C-alpha positions in Angstrom: -79.1 -9.4 -8.5 -80.5 -6.1 -9.8 -78.4 -3.0 -10.2 -80.1 -1.3 -7.3 -79.5 -4.3 -5.1 -75.8 -4.4 -6.1 -75.4 -0.7 -5.4 -77.1 -1.1 -2.0 -74.8 -4.1 -1.2 -71.7 -2.2 -2.3 -72.6 0.9 -0.2 -73.3 -1.4 2.8 -69.9 -3.1 2.4 -68.1 0.2 2.1 -69.8 1.6 5.2 -69.0 -1.5 7.2 -65.4 -1.5 6.1 -65.0 2.2 6.9 -66.5 1.6 10.4 -64.2 -1.3 11.0 -61.1 0.7 10.0 -62.3 3.6 12.1 -62.4 1.5 15.2 -59.1 -0.3 14.4 -57.1 2.8 13.4 -58.4 6.2 12.2 -55.4 6.5 9.9 -56.7 3.4 8.1 -60.1 5.0 7.8 -58.5 8.1 6.3 -56.5 5.9 3.9 -59.8 4.4 2.7 -61.2 7.9 2.1 -58.1 8.7 0.1 -58.5 5.5 -1.9 -62.1 6.5 -2.7 -61.0 10.0 -3.7 -58.3 8.7 -6.0 -60.8 6.2 -7.6 -63.2 9.1 -8.2 -60.5 10.9 -10.0 -59.7 7.9 -12.2 -63.3 7.2 -13.0 -64.0 10.9 -13.8 -61.4 10.7 -16.5 -63.5 7.9 -18.2 -66.4 10.3 -18.3 -64.7 12.5 -20.8 -65.7 10.4 -23.8 -69.5 10.5 -23.1 -69.2 14.2 -22.3 -67.5 14.9 -25.6 -70.2 12.8 -27.3 -72.9 14.9 -25.8 -71.3 18.2 -27.0 -69.5 19.3 -23.8 -66.4 21.3 -24.7 -62.9 20.4 -23.6 -62.9 23.7 -21.5 -66.0 22.6 -19.6 -64.5 19.1 -19.2 -61.4 20.6 -17.8 -63.4 22.8 -15.4 -65.4 19.7 -14.2 -62.2 17.7 -13.6 -60.8 20.6 -11.6 -63.9 20.7 -9.5 -63.6 16.9 -8.9 -60.0 17.6 -7.9 -61.0 20.4 -5.5 -63.8 18.2 -4.1 -61.3 15.4 -3.4 -59.1 17.8 -1.5 -62.0 19.1 0.5 -63.3 15.6 1.2 -59.8 14.4 2.4 -59.5 17.6 4.6 -62.9 17.1 6.2 -62.2 13.4 6.8 -58.9 14.1 8.4 -60.5 16.8 10.7 -63.3 14.5 11.7 -60.9 11.6 12.4 -58.7 13.9 14.5 -55.7 13.5 12.2 -53.4 16.2 10.8 -55.0 18.3 8.1 -54.3 21.6 6.3 -54.3 24.7 8.5 -57.4 26.9 8.8 -56.2 29.4 6.3 -55.7 26.7 3.7 -59.0 25.2 4.5 -60.7 28.6 4.2 -59.2 29.3 0.8 -60.1 25.8 -0.4 -63.7 26.3 0.5 -63.7 29.8 -1.1 -62.0 28.5 -4.2 -64.5 25.7 -4.6 -67.5 28.0 -4.0 -66.1 30.5 -6.5 -65.6 27.9 -9.2 -69.1 26.5 -8.6 -70.8 29.9 -8.6 -72.4 29.2 -5.2 -71.8 32.7 -3.7 -72.5 36.2 -4.7 -69.6 37.9 -6.5 -68.7 40.1 -3.6 -68.7 37.3 -1.1 -66.4 35.1 -3.1 -63.9 37.9 -3.6 -64.0 38.8 0.1 -63.4 35.2 1.1 -60.5 34.8 -1.3 -58.9 38.0 -0.3 -59.2 37.2 3.4 -57.6 33.8 2.8 -54.9 35.1 0.6 -54.1 37.9 3.0 -53.4 35.4 5.8 -50.8 33.3 4.0 -49.6 33.9 0.4 -49.8 30.4 -1.1 -52.0 28.5 1.2 -54.0 26.8 -1.6 -50.8 25.5 -3.3 -49.4 24.4 0.1 -52.6 22.6 0.9 -52.6 20.8 -2.5 -48.9 19.8 -1.9 -49.8 18.5 1.6 -52.7 16.6 0.2 -50.6 15.0 -2.6 -47.9 14.0 -0.1 -50.6 12.5 2.1 -52.2 10.4 -0.6 -48.8 9.0 -1.5 -48.5 7.6 2.0 -46.2 10.2 3.4 -46.7 11.9 6.7 -48.6 15.3 6.5 
């Protein structure tokens, strides 16, 4: 079996299992998303050696790992919302998106600051609270 065939088969199996869990119990589907997010975090740590070998600095590696962490939180949040399950509140969601965009440089400077200031004005530590809720959620506790 070629690498492409193996990848296609793996993707097909993952999609099928996700759909099965979705029909059986949306919480199980969310658990699968959380498992995939945690796997992504673990595997991204293994990428540090090749990154260092190609000249990437520790600072850049740290930033990349932080982006993977942010993406995991956003992915979990989106999955929970789409599955109709408890998720972080809108203020936390807004700040998560603004933070991720700011770190990624996707917005103009003024827009990012505006988004962050709006989110921070709504609730003081929504980002930290959302991260705490996410971590409690991936450890199997109720959100």
